[in-house]
C-alpha positions in Angstrom: -133.2 -38.0 -147.6 -134.9 -39.0 -151.0 -138.1 -40.7 -150.6 -136.2 -44.3 -151.5 -133.1 -43.1 -149.0 -130.7 -43.4 -151.8 -129.9 -39.7 -151.9 -129.1 -36.6 -149.3 -129.8 -33.4 -150.3 -128.0 -30.4 -148.8 -126.8 -26.9 -149.1 -123.3 -26.3 -149.5 -120.9 -23.5 -150.7 -118.4 -26.1 -151.8 -118.5 -24.4 -155.3 -117.7 -20.9 -154.0 -121.1 -20.0 -153.5 -124.1 -21.6 -151.8 -126.0 -24.0 -153.8 -128.1 -27.0 -153.5 -126.3 -30.6 -153.8 -127.2 -34.0 -153.0 -125.4 -36.9 -152.3 -126.2 -40.1 -154.5 -125.1 -43.0 -152.2 -125.1 -45.7 -154.8 -123.2 -43.9 -157.2 -120.9 -43.0 -154.6 -121.1 -39.2 -156.2 -122.2 -35.8 -155.3 -124.4 -33.9 -158.0 -124.7 -30.1 -157.7 -128.2 -29.0 -158.9 -128.1 -25.4 -158.9 -125.1 -22.9 -160.1 -125.9 -19.5 -159.1 -123.5 -17.0 -157.6 -124.4 -14.7 -154.4 -127.9 -16.1 -153.6 -128.8 -17.7 -150.5 -130.6 -20.9 -150.2 -132.4 -21.5 -146.6 -134.0 -25.0 -147.2 -135.1 -27.5 -149.6 -137.0 -31.0 -149.9 -137.7 -33.5 -152.1 -141.0 -34.5 -154.0 -142.6 -37.5 -152.8 -141.6 -39.0 -156.4 -138.1 -38.2 -155.7 -138.2 -36.5 -159.2 -137.6 -32.8 -158.1 -136.5 -31.0 -155.3 -138.0 -27.7 -154.0 -136.1 -25.0 -152.7 -136.0 -21.3 -151.3 -133.7 -19.0 -153.4 -133.1 -15.2 -153.1 -131.4 -12.7 -150.9 -134.5 -10.6 -149.3 -137.5 -11.8 -150.8 -136.6 -15.5 -151.0 -138.7 -17.5 -153.6 -139.5 -21.2 -154.1 -138.2 -22.6 -157.2 -138.5 -26.4 -158.3 -135.3 -28.1 -160.3 -135.2 -31.8 -161.4 -133.0 -34.1 -159.7 -130.5 -34.1 -162.8 -130.2 -30.4 -162.6 -130.9 -27.8 -165.0 -132.1 -24.2 -164.6 -135.1 -24.9 -162.5 -138.6 -23.2 -162.4 -139.5 -20.6 -160.3 -142.9 -21.4 -158.4 -143.8 -18.2 -156.8 -142.8 -14.8 -158.0 -145.6 -12.6 -156.6 -146.2 -10.7 -154.6 -142.3 -9.5 -154.9 -142.6 -8.6 -151.2 -143.5 -12.1 -150.5 -140.7 -14.3 -148.6 -141.3 -18.1 -148.9 -139.0 -20.7 -147.2 -139.2 -24.0 -145.7 -140.8 -26.2 -148.4 -142.4 -29.3 -147.6 -144.4 -31.4 -150.3 -147.7 -33.3 -149.3 -147.9 -36.9 -150.0 -149.6 -36.9 -153.6 -147.3 -34.1 -154.6 -149.7 -31.7 -155.5 -149.1 -28.8 -152.7 -146.3 -27.5 -151.6 -146.7 -26.0 -147.8 -144.2 -23.3 -146.8 -143.6 -20.6 -144.1 -144.5 -17.0 -145.9 -143.6 -13.6 -144.7 -144.6 -10.1 -146.0 -142.0 -7.6 -145.8 -138.7 -7.5 -144.0 -137.1 -8.2 -140.7 -136.7 -5.5 -138.2 -136.7 -5.1 -134.4 -139.8 -4.7 -132.4 -141.8 -6.1 -135.5 -145.8 -6.5 -135.2 -146.6 -10.3 -134.8 -147.4 -12.7 -136.7 -144.1 -12.6 -138.5 -144.6 -15.6 -140.5 -147.7 -17.6 -141.3 -148.2 -21.0 -143.6 -149.1 -20.9 -147.0 -149.9 -23.5 -149.7 -149.2 -23.5 -153.4 -151.1 -25.9 -155.7 -148.9 -27.3 -158.3 -151.9 -28.0 -160.4 -153.4 -24.6 -160.6 -150.2 -22.5 -159.7 -152.9 -21.0 -156.8 -151.5 -19.7 -153.4 -153.2 -19.9 -149.9 -152.6 -18.8 -146.6 -153.6 -21.7 -144.1 -152.7 -20.1 -140.8 -153.5 -16.7 -139.0 -151.9 -17.0 -135.6 -150.8 -14.0 -133.3 -147.9 -16.1 -132.6 -146.9 -16.8 -136.2 -147.0 -20.2 -138.3 -143.5 -21.3 -139.4 -141.4 -24.1 -140.7 -144.3 -26.9 -141.5 -143.6 -30.6 -141.8 -146.1 -33.2 -143.1 -146.5 -36.9 -142.2 -145.6 -39.3 -144.8 -149.1 -40.4 -144.7 -150.1 -37.2 -145.8 -152.7 -36.8 -143.0 -151.1 -34.4 -140.5 -149.1 -31.3 -140.4 -146.9 -30.1 -137.8 -145.6 -26.0 -137.6 -144.0 -24.0 -135.0 -145.4 -21.1 -133.4 -145.0 -18.9 -130.6 -146.9 -17.9 -127.3 -145.6 -14.9 -125.0 -141.7 -16.2 -124.7 -142.6 -19.8 -125.5 -142.0 -21.7 -128.7 -144.2 -24.8 -129.5 -145.8 -27.3 -131.7 -149.2 -27.4 -133.2 -150.6 -30.4 -134.6 -153.2 -30.1 -137.7 -155.7 -32.7 -139.1 -155.2 -31.8 -142.4 -158.7 -33.5 -143.4 -160.7 -31.7 -140.8 -158.4 -28.5 -140.2 -158.7 -29.3 -136.4 -155.8 -28.4 -134.4 
């Protein structure tokens, strides 16, 4: 849902190919935000002001993009390194940082851990930073609305669990 609760973001192939859409409950209409052919859109989220949508797009090396709620061409946020896959965006309460899951290289059987780690993208400076370093990986970040907490998934042996991080202190 958008921050004001008036729109619902979703990925659909209703146009013949996967694209990012939202339902506007007030206008009782659907709006197509992207118009791509033969792309994969694994995830998307709203910015806190409700004006933009951050989404992952690509085939092998998925990158993060941003598009205005009225549509348009959008802009790629992360373009390098070429082999970096970025998915699962979550935007900080102040809108400055985008948290995401990142993976270097392609998927394969019997891969060495970690598979994914969490990264941040600073919308003001364009800088990226890796914020986890766990053997069991770090993936699918979720932020509290007040901007104080981050929850993410990780693996330990054959189990998946959640880690709660205090964003002010970094304590987990």
